[in-house]
N, C-alpha and C positions, 0 to 999 in steps of 0.2 A: 826669735827665736831661732835656735839652733835645730838642724835637720835630724829629724829621726835616721839614726844608723842602726838600721840590725843589722845584726848577726844570724845568716841563713841557720847556726849552730843550733839547735835548740828549741827551736818555735815549736811549741804545742800547745794542748789544749788546755787549758788552766784548771778545770776542773770535770768533777763527770756530768752536768749539767748542757758541757759543749756538743753537739750533733759534729761529729764523723762525716763527710762522704765522700766519693769517690769518683774519679773519672778523666780519661785522655786529655793528653796537652795537645793544643795545637802546636805550642813551638816552646823555646826551651822555660822553664818557671823556675826561680828560686822559692825557697820557703818567709812566706813572713808577703810576699804580694797578695795582692787583692784582685781577686781572679773571677770574669763573665763568661758564660758561656755564649759560643761565637753561632754561626750559622749554621755550622755544621755540627755546631751540639758539642763542641769539646772547648778544654778550658784556654783561657786565652786573661793573658793580663790585661787588668785594668787600667785604662789613659781616663788620668782626672779630669782632662782638660776635653774629652772627645760627647759631647751629645747625643748620639749613633748607642754609648753605652749607658748612658743615664739607667739608675733603676733597673739593671740587669747583675748587676751583680752578686755570686753566688758565693764568693765564701774567702776567706785568708787561707794558704798554700800553706800546708803544716812540712811537708816533704820539696824536693827539686826535682827537675823533671829536665835531663840533657837535650832534650831532642823532643821531635812529634811524635803524638800515640803510646807515652809512657804514661803509665797508671800517676794521677797525682791526688795524695790525701789532703782532706780540706775542712777547718773549721766553719759550718756552714749553719744552723745562727751558732752564738756563740763566746765563750771569749776564750781569747789566747794569749801566750807570756809571747811577748817579741823581744829574747835578750839587744839587747844595744852594750854599743863600746862606746 
């Protein structure tokens, strides 16, 4: 199966049932990345192979943060549209 190549432009909540929340980034985040809350209660990108992050995901980023402490909007829970190329 081919990799899913998500384009960061156009990642949006799929419908009005999607819950949208905000938080501050721990580092750079791209739209479409899966997020978790780190020990400082900041949003960080989740790694699929990390047992310490297992079950701690909070949602999918809807916008990007270039650096730490930027406000990030994310979908949690609900459906999102992930544009691909």
